[in-house]
TORVEX-170556 format. One record per atom (N, C-alpha, C): residue in three letters; x, y, z. Coordinates in pm, 1 decimal, padded with zeros to 6 digits. Layout:
REM residues N
R  rest  px  py  pz
R  ALA  X  Y  Z $
...
//
This chain:
REM residues 163
R  rest  px  py  pz
R  MET  02987.8  09525.9  09985.9 $
R  MET  03106.6  09584.8  09927.7 $
R  MET  03153.8  09498.3  09810.3 $
R  ALA  03190.5  09563.0  09701.8 $
R  ALA  03231.3  09491.2  09581.9 $
R  ALA  03367.5  09426.0  09600.7 $
R  SER  03386.0  09310.2  09537.6 $
R  SER  03512.4  09238.7  09551.7 $
R  SER  03620.2  09296.9  09460.2 $
R  SER  03580.6  09358.8  09350.4 $
R  SER  03677.8  09424.7  09263.8 $
R  SER  03617.7  09553.3  09207.5 $
R  TYR  03705.0  09643.4  09171.3 $
R  TYR  03664.3  09773.9  09119.9 $
R  TYR  03716.9  09786.8  08976.9 $
R  SER  03655.5  09876.5  08899.0 $
R  SER  03698.6  09889.3  08760.1 $
R  SER  03672.4  10029.8  08707.9 $
R  PHE  03736.5  10059.3  08595.6 $
R  PHE  03707.1  10179.1  08518.4 $
R  PHE  03741.6  10149.6  08372.9 $
R  ASP  03691.2  10233.1  08282.5 $
R  ASP  03717.4  10217.6  08139.8 $
R  ASP  03806.8  10330.5  08092.1 $
R  ILE  03899.0  10298.3  08002.3 $
R  ILE  03980.0  10399.1  07934.7 $
R  ILE  03925.7  10408.5  07792.5 $
R  VAL  03881.9  10526.8  07753.1 $
R  VAL  03824.8  10548.0  07620.3 $
R  VAL  03894.8  10666.7  07553.6 $
R  SER  03880.2  10676.0  07424.3 $
R  SER  03931.8  10789.3  07348.7 $
R  SER  03814.3  10846.1  07270.2 $
R  ASP  03765.1  10960.2  07315.5 $
R  ASP  03647.1  11020.9  07255.4 $
R  ASP  03656.6  11172.2  07271.6 $
R  PHE  03565.7  11244.3  07210.0 $
R  PHE  03559.5  11388.2  07227.1 $
R  PHE  03414.5  11432.5  07217.7 $
R  ASP  03386.4  11550.9  07268.5 $
R  ASP  03252.2  11606.7  07264.4 $
R  ASP  03231.2  11669.9  07126.5 $
R  HIS  03147.9  11606.9  07045.4 $
R  HIS  03126.8  11653.1  06907.5 $
R  HIS  03067.2  11793.3  06904.5 $
R  GLN  02977.4  11824.3  06997.2 $
R  GLN  02915.6  11957.2  06999.3 $
R  GLN  03018.6  12065.8  07028.5 $
R  GLU  03114.5  12037.7  07115.1 $
R  GLU  03220.3  12134.5  07142.6 $
R  GLU  03304.9  12157.4  07017.4 $
R  LEU  03328.7  12051.7  06939.3 $
R  LEU  03402.3  12066.4  06814.4 $
R  LEU  03322.8  12151.6  06715.0 $
R  VAL  03192.4  12128.6  06706.2 $
R  VAL  03106.4  12209.9  06619.1 $
R  VAL  03116.2  12356.8  06659.3 $
R  ASN  03111.7  12383.2  06790.4 $
R  ASN  03121.3  12520.7  06838.8 $
R  ASN  03257.2  12582.5  06804.7 $
R  ALA  03364.7  12506.5  06819.0 $
R  ALA  03498.5  12556.7  06787.2 $
R  ALA  03510.7  12590.4  06638.3 $
R  ILE  03454.6  12504.4  06552.9 $
R  ILE  03458.3  12529.6  06407.6 $
R  ILE  03376.2  12654.2  06373.8 $
R  ASP  03258.2  12668.7  06436.0 $
R  ASP  03175.5  12787.3  06412.2 $
R  ASP  03247.5  12915.0  06454.4 $
R  GLN  03314.3  12912.3  06567.9 $
R  GLN  03389.9  13029.1  06612.5 $
R  GLN  03502.8  13061.4  06515.0 $
R  THR  03566.9  12957.9  06462.1 $
R  THR  03674.2  12978.5  06365.1 $
R  THR  03618.8  13042.8  06238.8 $
R  ARG  03505.7  12994.8  06191.5 $
R  ARG  03442.8  13053.8  06071.2 $
R  ARG  03411.4  13200.9  06092.6 $
R  ARG  03355.1  13234.7  06209.8 $
R  ARG  03320.7  13373.9  06238.7 $
R  ARG  03445.0  13462.2  06243.7 $
R  GLU  03552.8  13409.8  06300.9 $
R  GLU  03674.9  13489.3  06309.4 $
R  GLU  03738.3  13508.2  06171.9 $
R  ILE  03727.8  13408.8  06083.9 $
R  ILE  03781.4  13421.5  05947.9 $
R  ILE  03712.1  13535.7  05875.2 $
R  VAL  03580.9  13546.8  05891.8 $
R  VAL  03504.6  13652.7  05825.5 $
R  VAL  03544.7  13790.0  05878.2 $
R  SER  03574.4  13798.7  06006.8 $
R  SER  03601.1  13929.7  06066.6 $
R  SER  03748.4  13972.1  06061.6 $
R  ARG  03840.8  13877.6  06045.2 $
R  ARG  03983.1  13914.9  06043.6 $
R  ARG  04022.6  13976.3  05910.5 $
R  TYR  04094.3  14087.6  05918.0 $
R  TYR  04132.0  14163.0  05798.0 $
R  TYR  04223.0  14082.1  05705.5 $
R  ASP  04319.3  14009.0  05762.3 $
R  ASP  04414.0  13935.0  05678.5 $
R  ASP  04352.9  13810.7  05613.5 $
R  LEU  04233.6  13768.4  05658.9 $
R  LEU  04169.7  13649.1  05602.5 $
R  LEU  04039.4  13679.8  05527.8 $
R  LYS  04005.9  13809.0  05513.6 $
R  LYS  03874.9  13846.1  05460.5 $
R  LYS  03847.1  13795.6  05318.6 $
R  ASN  03934.9  13818.0  05226.0 $
R  ASN  03908.0  13781.6  05085.9 $
R  ASN  03981.9  13655.1  05042.7 $
R  THR  03996.1  13560.2  05132.0 $
R  THR  04069.5  13437.4  05098.8 $
R  THR  03977.6  13324.6  05053.0 $
R  ASN  03846.6  13345.8  05059.1 $
R  ASN  03748.8  13242.6  05022.5 $
R  ASN  03775.9  13112.2  05096.2 $
R  THR  03800.8  13122.3  05225.4 $
R  THR  03830.0  13005.5  05306.9 $
R  THR  03700.8  12935.5  05345.8 $
R  GLU  03699.1  12804.2  05327.6 $
R  GLU  03583.0  12723.4  05364.6 $
R  GLU  03627.7  12614.5  05461.0 $
R  ILE  03547.8  12592.8  05566.7 $
R  ILE  03572.6  12482.9  05659.7 $
R  ILE  03447.4  12397.1  05662.4 $
R  GLU  03461.7  12270.2  05626.3 $
R  GLU  03349.1  12177.7  05627.1 $
R  GLU  03373.4  12072.8  05735.1 $
R  LEU  03272.3  12047.1  05815.3 $
R  LEU  03282.0  11947.7  05921.8 $
R  LEU  03184.5  11834.8  05892.4 $
R  ASP  03238.2  11714.4  05874.0 $
R  ASP  03156.8  11594.5  05860.8 $
R  ASP  03165.4  11517.8  05991.7 $
R  LYS  03110.0  11399.6  05994.0 $
R  LYS  03110.0  11318.2  06116.2 $
R  LYS  03251.8  11286.4  06163.5 $
R  GLU  03340.4  11246.1  06072.3 $
R  GLU  03475.6  11204.8  06108.9 $
R  GLU  03584.5  11280.0  06032.0 $
R  LEU  03550.8  11395.4  05970.8 $
R  LEU  03646.8  11463.4  05884.3 $
R  LEU  03622.3  11614.0  05883.1 $
R  ILE  03731.1  11690.4  05885.3 $
R  ILE  03725.0  11835.6  05866.7 $
R  ILE  03801.5  11864.3  05738.3 $
R  THR  03741.5  11942.3  05648.1 $
R  THR  03806.6  11979.8  05524.1 $
R  THR  03821.8  12131.4  05521.4 $
R  ILE  03945.0  12177.5  05500.2 $
R  ILE  03971.6  12321.3  05493.2 $
R  ILE  04019.0  12352.2  05351.9 $
R  LYS  03950.8  12447.5  05286.1 $
R  LYS  03987.9  12491.6  05151.6 $
R  LYS  04017.9  12640.4  05160.1 $
R  THR  04133.5  12680.3  05107.5 $
R  THR  04169.4  12821.5  05110.5 $
R  THR  04264.3  12851.6  04995.0 $
R  ASN  04311.8  12977.7  04987.0 $
R  ASN  04387.8  13018.1  04867.9 $
R  ASN  04539.0  13003.5  04879.4 $
R  SER  04595.8  12979.6  04998.7 $
R  SER  04740.3  12961.9  05008.4 $
R  SER  04775.1  12879.8  05132.7 $
R  GLU  04896.4  12826.4  05133.1 $
R  GLU  04940.6  12748.3  05248.6 $
R  GLU  04958.4  12835.7  05371.4 $
R  MET  04996.2  12962.1  05350.9 $
R  MET  05011.6  13053.1  05463.6 $
R  MET  04876.3  13078.5  05532.0 $
R  THR  04774.2  13098.2  05451.5 $
R  THR  04640.0  13116.7  05505.7 $
R  THR  04593.3  12989.3  05574.6 $
R  LEU  04623.6  12874.7  05515.4 $
R  LEU  04586.8  12745.8  05573.8 $
R  LEU  04650.8  12729.0  05711.0 $
R  THR  04776.2  12765.0  05723.7 $
R  THR  04845.4  12755.9  05852.5 $
R  THR  04777.2  12843.8  05956.6 $
R  SER  04738.2  12964.9  05916.3 $
R  SER  04668.8  13055.6  06008.9 $
R  SER  04534.8  12999.3  06052.7 $
R  VAL  04460.7  12941.8  05959.3 $
R  VAL  04328.7  12887.4  05990.4 $
R  VAL  04340.6  12765.8  06083.0 $
R  VAL  04436.2  12676.8  06056.0 $
R  VAL  04456.4  12558.9  06140.3 $
R  VAL  04497.5  12601.4  06280.9 $
R  ASP  04586.6  12700.0  06290.3 $
R  ASP  04629.2  12751.1  06420.1 $
R  ASP  04511.0  12811.0  06497.4 $
R  MET  04428.4  12886.1  06426.9 $
R  MET  04309.7  12945.9  06488.3 $
R  MET  04213.2  12837.1  06536.6 $
R  MET  04192.7  12733.8  06454.5 $
R  MET  04103.0  12624.3  06491.3 $
R  MET  04156.4  12550.0  06614.3 $
R  GLN  04287.3  12527.7  06619.3 $
R  GLN  04346.6  12460.4  06734.6 $
R  GLN  04327.6  12542.0  06862.3 $
R  THR  04343.6  12673.6  06851.5 $
R  THR  04324.2  12761.1  06967.4 $
R  THR  04181.3  12752.9  07017.8 $
R  LYS  04084.9  12755.8  06926.0 $
R  LYS  03943.3  12746.2  06964.6 $
R  LYS  03913.6  12609.6  07027.2 $
R  ALA  03974.9  12503.3  06975.4 $
R  ALA  03952.7  12369.2  07029.3 $
R  ALA  04007.5  12359.3  07171.5 $
R  ILE  04124.8  12414.5  07194.7 $
R  ILE  04184.0  12410.2  07328.5 $
R  ILE  04097.3  12487.3  07427.6 $
R  LYS  04046.5  12603.5  07386.6 $
R  LYS  03960.3  12682.0  07475.8 $
R  LYS  03832.6  12607.3  07511.4 $
R  ARG  03791.6  12513.6  07426.2 $
R  ARG  03670.8  12435.3  07450.7 $
R  ARG  03703.7  12298.2  07509.4 $
R  SER  03820.9  12284.5  07566.9 $
R  SER  03866.5  12162.6  07636.9 $
R  SER  03873.8  12040.3  07545.9 $
R  LEU  03908.1  12061.6  07420.9 $
R  LEU  03930.0  11950.2  07328.0 $
R  LEU  04079.7  11928.0  07313.9 $
R  SER  04122.1  11802.6  07314.6 $
R  SER  04263.2  11770.4  07298.5 $
R  SER  04302.1  11781.7  07151.4 $
R  LEU  04423.8  11828.4  07126.3 $
R  LEU  04472.1  11836.6  06988.6 $
R  LEU  04507.6  11699.0  06932.7 $
R  LYS  04508.7  11596.8  07018.0 $
R  LYS  04539.2  11460.7  06974.1 $
R  LYS  04424.7  11398.2  06895.2 $
R  ILE  04306.9  11462.9  06892.6 $
R  ILE  04195.7  11407.6  06815.1 $
R  ILE  04210.5  11438.5  06666.7 $
R  PHE  04299.9  11531.7  06631.6 $
R  PHE  04318.2  11571.0  06492.1 $
R  PHE  04431.3  11490.1  06428.9 $
R  ASP  04404.4  11430.9  06312.2 $
R  ASP  04505.6  11360.1  06234.2 $
R  ASP  04514.9  11432.7  06099.9 $
R  TYR  04620.6  11511.4  06083.1 $
R  TYR  04632.8  11600.0  05967.6 $
R  TYR  04679.7  11524.9  05844.1 $
R  GLY  04607.2  11543.9  05735.8 $
R  GLY  04646.2  11485.6  05608.0 $
R  GLY  04740.5  11579.6  05534.9 $
R  ASP  04784.9  11537.7  05417.8 $
R  ASP  04874.8  11620.1  05337.5 $
R  ASP  04799.0  11738.8  05278.7 $
R  VAL  04872.8  11845.9  05253.0 $
R  VAL  04815.5  11963.4  05187.1 $
R  VAL  04814.6  11934.8  05037.5 $
R  GLU  04697.1  11943.9  04977.0 $
R  GLU  04681.7  11912.8  04835.1 $
R  GLU  04653.5  12039.9  04757.3 $
R  SER  04702.2  12045.1  04634.1 $
R  SER  04672.5  12157.8  04546.7 $
R  SER  04538.4  12133.2  04478.9 $
R  ALA  04462.1  12240.5  04461.8 $
R  ALA  04333.5  12230.9  04392.6 $
R  ALA  04333.9  12331.6  04278.2 $
R  SER  04227.6  12332.5  04201.2 $
R  SER  04220.8  12423.3  04088.1 $
R  SER  04213.9  12568.6  04135.5 $
R  GLY  04264.1  12658.3  04053.1 $
R  GLY  04258.0  12800.1  04085.1 $
R  GLY  04354.0  12840.7  04195.0 $
R  ASN  04471.6  12778.7  04201.9 $
R  ASN  04574.1  12810.5  04302.5 $
R  ASN  04522.6  12798.4  04445.6 $
R  ARG  04433.6  12705.7  04469.1 $
R  ARG  04380.5  12683.5  04604.0 $
R  ARG  04444.5  12559.4  04665.1 $
R  VAL  04439.0  12549.5  04797.6 $
R  VAL  04491.4  12432.7  04867.3 $
R  VAL  04381.6  12373.2  04954.9 $
R  ILE  04389.9  12242.0  04974.1 $
R  ILE  04291.2  12168.9  05054.0 $
R  ILE  04367.6  12083.1  05154.6 $
R  GLN  04318.7  12082.0  05279.2 $
R  GLN  04372.6  11989.4  05378.4 $
R  GLN  04257.6  11917.5  05445.3 $
R  LYS  04271.2  11785.8  05454.6 $
R  LYS  04171.0  11703.6  05522.3 $
R  LYS  04226.3  11663.4  05657.5 $
R  ILE  04145.8  11682.0  05761.1 $
R  ILE  04184.7  11648.5  05897.4 $
R  ILE  04088.4  11540.5  05946.5 $
R  THR  04140.4  11422.4  05971.2 $
R  THR  04058.7  11311.5  06020.5 $
R  THR  04046.3  11323.6  06171.8 $
R  LEU  03927.7  11296.4  06222.4 $
R  LEU  03903.3  11301.9  06366.8 $
R  LEU  03920.4  11162.4  06425.1 $
R  LYS  04008.5  11150.0  06525.1 $
R  LYS  04036.9  11019.9  06585.9 $
R  LYS  03942.9  10995.7  06703.1 $
R  ARG  03878.8  10880.8  06699.6 $
R  ARG  03785.8  10841.1  06805.6 $
R  ARG  03801.4  10691.7  06827.3 $
R  GLY  03809.8  10650.7  06952.5 $
R  GLY  03826.1  10508.7  06983.8 $
R  GLY  03972.9  10470.9  06991.9 $
R  ILE  04000.1  10362.5  07064.1 $
R  ILE  04136.4  10314.0  07080.3 $
R  ILE  04156.7  10198.7  06983.6 $
R  GLU  04254.4  10211.9  06894.8 $
R  GLU  04283.9  10104.8  06799.5 $
R  GLU  04343.2  09984.8  06873.1 $
R  GLN  04331.8  09867.7  06813.1 $
R  GLN  04374.9  09743.3  06874.8 $
R  GLN  04521.8  09747.6  06917.3 $
R  GLU  04607.2  09798.1  06829.6 $
R  GLU  04750.4  09802.6  06858.9 $
R  GLU  04780.0  09895.4  06977.7 $
R  GLN  04715.0  10011.5  06980.5 $
R  GLN  04733.8  10104.7  07092.2 $
R  GLN  04679.9  10045.9  07222.1 $
R  ALA  04566.6  09975.5  07212.6 $
R  ALA  04507.9  09912.7  07331.5 $
R  ALA  04601.9  09807.3  07388.4 $
R  LYS  04668.8  09732.3  07301.2 $
R  LYS  04764.7  09630.9  07347.2 $
R  LYS  04882.4  09696.1  07417.9 $
R  LYS  04934.2  09807.6  07364.1 $
R  LYS  05045.5  09878.1  07427.9 $
R  LYS  05003.9  09932.2  07564.7 $
R  LEU  04885.1  09989.4  07570.1 $
R  LEU  04832.4  10044.5  07695.5 $
R  LEU  04813.6  09933.9  07798.3 $
R  SER  04757.0  09821.6  07755.7 $
R  SER  04735.4  09707.0  07843.8 $
R  SER  04868.5  09652.2  07895.7 $
R  LYS  04968.3  09643.7  07809.0 $
R  LYS  05100.3  09593.3  07849.6 $
R  LYS  05164.1  09687.4  07950.7 $
R  THR  05152.1  09816.9  07930.7 $
R  THR  05207.5  09914.4  08025.4 $
R  THR  05144.3  09897.1  08162.8 $
R  ILE  05013.1  09878.8  08166.0 $
R  ILE  04941.9  09862.0  08293.5 $
R  ILE  04984.7  09731.2  08361.0 $
R  ARG  04990.6  09620.8  08284.8 $
R  ARG  05028.8  09491.6  08342.1 $
R  ARG  05172.7  09490.9  08393.5 $
R  ASP  05262.4  09559.4  08321.4 $
R  ASP  05402.5  09563.6  08364.4 $
R  ASP  05419.2  09637.6  08497.0 $
R  ASN  05343.4  09743.0  08516.9 $
R  ASN  05357.0  09824.4  08637.1 $
R  ASN  05268.2  09778.2  08752.3 $
R  PHE  05156.8  09714.5  08720.8 $
R  PHE  05061.3  09669.2  08822.4 $
R  PHE  05019.7  09525.5  08791.6 $
R  PRO  05099.9  09427.4  08834.2 $
R  PRO  05070.8  09287.3  08798.4 $
R  PRO  04941.3  09232.6  08859.3 $
R  LYS  04892.6  09291.2  08968.5 $
R  LYS  04770.2  09240.6  09030.2 $
R  LYS  04644.0  09289.8  08958.7 $
R  SER  04655.7  09392.4  08877.2 $
R  SER  04539.1  09444.3  08804.7 $
R  SER  04524.7  09373.5  08670.2 $
R  GLN  04405.9  09385.6  08611.2 $
R  GLN  04379.7  09323.0  08482.2 $
R  GLN  04325.4  09428.3  08386.8 $
R  ALA  04376.9  09427.0  08264.8 $
R  ALA  04329.7  09517.7  08160.9 $
R  ALA  04278.1  09433.0  08045.3 $
R  SER  04151.8  09454.4  08008.5 $
R  SER  04094.3  09376.3  07898.8 $
R  SER  04041.2  09471.0  07791.1 $
R  ILE  04066.4  09434.8  07666.9 $
R  ILE  04023.3  09515.0  07552.9 $
R  ILE  03878.1  09481.2  07523.1 $
R  GLN  03793.9  09584.9  07518.8 $
R  GLN  03651.4  09566.8  07488.8 $
R  GLN  03612.9  09661.4  07376.7 $
R  GLY  03623.3  09613.4  07253.4 $
R  GLY  03591.8  09697.2  07138.1 $
R  GLY  03695.3  09807.3  07123.5 $
R  ASP  03650.3  09932.6  07129.8 $
R  ASP  03743.0  10044.6  07119.9 $
R  ASP  03767.1  10109.5  07255.7 $
R  ALA  03750.1  10032.3  07363.6 $
R  ALA  03776.4  10078.3  07499.7 $
R  ALA  03862.7  09974.2  07571.0 $
R  LEU  03915.0  10013.4  07685.3 $
R  LEU  03997.6  09923.9  07765.8 $
R  LEU  03943.3  09925.1  07907.5 $
R  ARG  03902.9  09807.8  07959.9 $
R  ARG  03851.1  09797.9  08096.0 $
R  ARG  03962.4  09752.4  08188.2 $
R  VAL  03983.2  09826.4  08296.1 $
R  VAL  04086.4  09794.3  08394.0 $
R  VAL  04016.5  09757.0  08524.0 $
R  THR  04050.2  09639.1  08580.7 $
R  THR  03991.2  09593.8  08707.0 $
R  THR  04101.5  09564.0  08806.7 $
R  SER  04067.0  09586.4  08934.4 $
R  SER  04160.3  09559.8  09042.8 $
R  SER  04080.7  09543.9  09171.1 $
R  LYS  04141.3  09481.2  09271.6 $
R  LYS  04075.4  09465.9  09401.3 $
R  LYS  04091.8  09589.8  09487.8 $
R  SER  04179.9  09680.8  09445.5 $
R  SER  04209.5  09799.7  09525.3 $
R  SER  04175.1  09927.6  09449.1 $
R  LYS  04097.7  10014.5  09512.8 $
R  LYS  04066.6  10144.4  09452.3 $
R  LYS  04193.0  10229.1  09440.0 $
R  ASP  04281.0  10217.4  09539.5 $
R  ASP  04405.1  10294.4  09536.6 $
R  ASP  04491.1  10256.9  09416.7 $
R  GLU  04494.8  10128.2  09385.6 $
R  GLU  04571.8  10083.2  09269.9 $
R  GLU  04513.4  10139.4  09140.6 $
R  LEU  04380.7  10146.0  09132.1 $
R  LEU  04317.2  10204.7  09013.4 $
R  LEU  04354.1  10352.3  08999.8 $
R  GLN  04356.6  10424.8  09111.9 $
R  GLN  04396.9  10565.8  09108.3 $
R  GLN  04541.5  10579.0  09059.1 $
R  GLU  04628.6  10488.6  09104.3 $
R  GLU  04768.0  10491.4  09060.9 $
R  GLU  04778.9  10460.0  08911.5 $
R  ILE  04694.8  10369.3  08863.0 $
R  ILE  04694.7  10336.2  08719.6 $
R  ILE  04653.2  10457.8  08637.7 $
R  ILE  04550.1  10529.9  08684.7 $
R  ILE  04505.9  10651.4  08614.6 $
R  ILE  04620.8  10752.1  08607.6 $
R  GLN  04691.0  10770.6  08718.7 $
R  GLN  04804.5  10863.6  08719.8 $
R  GLN  04914.9  10818.2  08624.3 $
R  LEU  04940.9  10688.2  08620.0 $
R  LEU  05042.4  10634.8  08529.1 $
R  LEU  05005.5  10662.9  08383.8 $
R  VAL  04880.1  10635.1  08347.9 $
R  VAL  04836.6  10654.6  08209.6 $
R  VAL  04840.4  10802.8  08172.4 $
R  LYS  04808.8  10889.4  08267.2 $
R  LYS  04814.6  11033.7  08239.7 $
R  LYS  04957.9  11080.2  08215.8 $
R  THR  05055.3  11021.7  08284.5 $
R  THR  05193.8  11065.9  08268.2 $
R  THR  05258.3  11008.5  08142.2 $
R  GLU  05214.0  10890.1  08097.4 $
R  GLU  05265.1  10833.9  07972.5 $
R  GLU  05214.4  10919.9  07856.6 $
R  ASP  05295.1  10929.3  07750.3 $
R  ASP  05255.4  11012.1  07636.4 $
R  ASP  05202.7  10923.5  07523.9 $
R  PHE  05073.7  10890.4  07532.2 $
R  PHE  05010.4  10811.4  07426.3 $
R  PHE  04958.3  10907.0  07319.2 $
R  PRO  04958.1  10866.8  07192.0 $
R  PRO  04914.0  10956.6  07084.3 $
R  PRO  04761.6  10965.7  07073.6 $
R  LEU  04692.3  10945.6  07184.4 $
R  LEU  04546.2  10950.9  07186.0 $
R  LEU  04499.4  11043.3  07297.2 $
R  ALA  04381.5  11099.2  07279.3 $
R  ALA  04318.4  11175.2  07386.6 $
R  ALA  04240.8  11074.3  07471.1 $
R  LEU  04290.3  11045.5  07591.1 $
R  LEU  04230.3  10940.6  07674.2 $
R  LEU  04144.5  11000.3  07785.2 $
R  GLN  04029.1  10936.0  07810.4 $
R  GLN  03941.4  10972.7  07921.5 $
R  GLN  03916.3  10848.1  08003.6 $
R  PHE  03879.5  10871.1  08130.0 $
R  PHE  03852.9  10761.4  08221.9 $
R  PHE  03706.6  10768.4  08262.9 $
R  THR  03632.2  10660.8  08234.9 $
R  THR  03488.3  10659.6  08259.3 $
R  THR  03449.5  10535.6  08340.1 $
R  ASN  03324.8  10532.5  08384.0 $
R  ASN  03265.1  10417.5  08454.8 $
R  ASN  03349.1  10371.8  08573.1 $
R  TYR  03396.8  10465.6  08650.8 $
R  TYR  03477.2  10429.5  08769.1 $
R  TYR  03383.2  10374.8  08873.9 $
R  ARG  03399.3  10246.7  08908.6 $
R  ARG  03314.8  10186.9  09011.8 $
R  ARG  03393.4  10089.4  09095.0 $
//
């Protein structure tokens, strides 16, 4: 029997599910009557989504549609970091949406402090863009998971490597 148990807190998303959500959004843009002749383009890079369209109203509709598709595919809306709406040539607008992945150092410190304040016997250590939580009690780890789920962190958090 192990002397201590652990799990990792990570912030990640399934890239293939995001690709599928973007593809569904593109198909719906082509078929929807109110968006047919808007020349809307959605480009997906590794860490960035770029939406180009003819008006801010159309942009709002497309972003809303994309969010709906992402939710249906079990993606958290916290992975999207929306940039400013920029004007482009020909009365078009562009919005860049950065995809958030990994826990930043400052957020990891806040998360670690929250865990230490509520569970002094457990230990939280920052490992790159993840946070490893160890404790001698499995029950305490379950309580930590529940605590982190109830706190409202600006990240989409998952719990992995529970052992």
